[in-house]
N, C-alpha and C positions, 0 to 999 in steps of 0.2 A: 461232328459239328452240331448235330441235333441234340446230343447229350449236353453240350455246352449251353445251348439255348434252354434246355430243360433246367439246368442248374441255375441259370440266370433268372428264369421264371420263378423257381422256388425261392431264390434269394429275394426277389421283388415281393413275393407273397408274404414271406416272413417279415420283411421290413414294414409292409402295410399293416400287418396284424400288430406289430410292436408299436407303430405310430398310433394306431387306433387305441391301444391299451393305455398309452401315455396321454393322449388328448381327450379320451372319454371322460375321466373324472373332472378335468378342467372345464370341459364344455357343459357337462350336465350340472355341475355346481353353479356355473355362471347363469345358466338358464333358470335354475331353481331360485336363486337369490336376487336375480335381476330380471323381473318379468318383462320389462320393456326393452331389454337389451337386444333380443333376437331381430326385431324389425329394423332397428338402426344398423345393426351389424350387417344384415343382408343388403340393405340399401348401399352401404359403403362397399361391400364386396362386388356388387353389380356394376360399380364404376370401374372395376378392374377387368383385365382380359380374362376370358373364361378359364384358361389354364393356370391363372394366378390366384384364383378365388379359394377361400377356405383353407388356407395354409396354417393359420394360427389356431383354429378350432375345427372340430369335426364338422363336415357339411351337414345341413339340416336333415336330409333324407337318410344319411347313414346313421346319425344319432337316433332318429326315430326308429329305424330298423333294428338297431342294437337293443334299444330299450324294449321294443316289442318282443324280441327274442327272449330277453330276460323275463318279461312278463309271462310269456307262454311257458317258460321253464319253471318258474317259481310260483305263479298264481294263474289259475285257470280264469281267464277274463269273463267267460260266460257264466261260470258258477259263482264268481264274485258278484256279477250283476244280479244274478238270481237271488242271492242272499238278501238283497234289499227288498225283495218282494216275496218273502218266504210264505206268507199266508195266502197268496193268490191261488184261486182254484185252478186245477189242472197243471200248475207249474211243475210239481214233482214228476208228473208223467212226461212232461216235455224234457226235463233235465235227464231223466232216466233214458229216454230215447237217444239223447246226445251221447251219454256215457256208453251206450251200446254200440256206437259207431266204431269202425275199424280205425286203427291208429292214423292212417293216412287221411282218411275222411275227417277225423276229429281235428287233426292239425289244420286242414284246409278250412274248416268251419271257424276255428279260432283266428286264423289269419284274416279271413274275410270279415269277421266281427271287429277286429282291430282296425281294418282298413276303412270301415264305415265312418270313423271319426274324422280323419283328414278329408275324406270325400264330402261328407255332409257339411262340414264347416267351409270347405273350399267353395262348394256350390252356394252356400249362404253368403259368403263374401262377394262372389261374383254377382249375385242377385242384388245385393245392396249397392254395389258399384253402379249398376245399370249402364255399363259401358260394353261395347262389343268385346266378346271373348276372344282373346289372342293367346297363342301358345306361350309367348314370353311372359304375359301377365299371369297365366295359370301357373307357370313354373315358379315365379316369384312368390305368389300367394301360397302355393303348396309348401315352399320352403319356410315361409312364415308360420304356417300351421304346424310343421314338423318341430320347429323350435318351441312352439307353445305346448304341443301335446306331449312331447318327450318328457319334460320334467313332471308334468301331471301324471303320466302313466308310471314314471319311475317312483314317485311318491306313493302311487296307488299300490305298488308292490309291497311297500312297508305298511301302509294304512289302507288296506283294500276297500273297506266300506266307505271311504271318503273319496274314492276315485272320481265320482261325478262332480264333487265339490271342487277338487283340484283342477279339473278340466275347465269348469266354469270360471274359476279364479284367474287362470292364465289367459283365457280367451277374452276376459274383460279388458285386460291390458292391451291385447292385440287390437281390438275394435276401437278402443279409446285412442291409441296411437295411430292406427292406420287411417281412420276416418275423421280424426280430429273432432270427435263428438263429445258430448257431456258424459260424465261417469254414469249417469242414470240411463242414458241410451245404450252405453257400452254394456251395462249390466243386462239389459234386455237382449241385446244382440248376442251376448255370450250364453244366455240361458235358453233362448228360443230353440236352437237345434237340439239341445239336451231334452227339452220337453217332447219334441218330435221323436227323438230316438227312444225315449222311455215308452211313449205310447206305442210305437212300432214294435218294440221288444215285447211288451206286455200282450199286444194283439197277436203276434206270432206265437208266443208261448201259450196263450189261451187256446187258440184254435188248433195248434198242433197237439197240445195235451188233450183237448176235447175230442179230436178225431181219434187219437190213440185210445183214449178211454172208451169211446163209443164203439170202436171196432174190436176192442179187447186186445189190442197189440201190446 
């Protein structure tokens, strides 16, 4: 009996992987060429029962997760970001310290680095909303961010030095659609978290590299 259940579990797992493989191209291409599609689609899906949602396209969280895995496999997100600030003092020492980490620690750092994007934009959206934070609201906004960030990060794999620009581009559509604001305000809302992240990354890189250089590590 347990063996039968094991076979059924394997069958279910294989089916899920095949379904992901089929729906992934369709979903990622739709998000790439229709920047405003994600918000409207999520709103429509939230009108359905939970077990009936996201049958036609990959769910937002799964799409972002698959793209993040591809990004880690094919492009080191931290090294790619560092390329934009190659001439910064102490940055090489910071990068070398990251390269020297064990495989498990390096993977964890990359995952955390990628998770910063949905987190910081989610916080930014909640701050602009100025409404009480609720679990359902957070989940919906997180899904919106996943549909916005996934195509940007996917294009960043092909054009790594334009990753920041792609993120900004898709976020502009999110804020314009979600807050019914002008394009000028949407441009500002999309770029503000980017500025904060760049400043934070440079500050961390500078001080980490400075400390390593000062201690001779």
